[in-house]
C-alpha positions, 0 to 999 in steps of 0.5 A: 500500500502506497504512503498517503502523501497528504497524511497530517505529520505533527512535528514536535520541537521547541526549538522553532529553526529545528521545526523550520528544517523539519517541515523543509524536508518533509515538504522536500520529500513530498508531504504536505500536511505539516503541523507543529507543537512547541512541546509534548504538552502542546502536542498531546493537545493538537493529537487530540484535535486532529487524527496524525499519521505520523509524530516526529518529535524530538528528546529535549523539550520542557515542561513534557520531554519528547520521550515523555510524550511517547510514553503518553502515546503508548499508553493512550488506546486513541494513540498508541498504534501512531507512528513515532520517531524519535529525533535528538542530538543526544546519542547516547546508547541507554537513550536509544534503548529507552526509547526503543523500550518505550514503543518509538518506531525509529530513531534520528540523530541531529543533524540529518539530511533529507536522506536520512528521513526518508531512510527512517520514514520508509522503515516506520511508514514503507516505501515512497 
């Protein structure tokens, strides 16, 4: 089944420049429905108002981290199957393990290119 390039995607980062970078990369890859949230709390509120096909979230944010957001999504029956990709500058093995155990679908280390993003998304969404 083909990936719906018009599926809504929520990108979550407290750094506006990173939101812009990820939005531009997604647009370059052909996605058109992209919403933004500036932290996990904001993201959860948006997740309750729209049916997203994917969340791409930074790990380090306040007051709710991307890791905490992932845990809340995975414990919510309405959201638990939602594909979730974690983005972080931290490449610590224990963080990757913790994210995997919490149910992350994939993990991207900053900085990254459109090619890296596409490869990671293909493993989560399928070929596009």
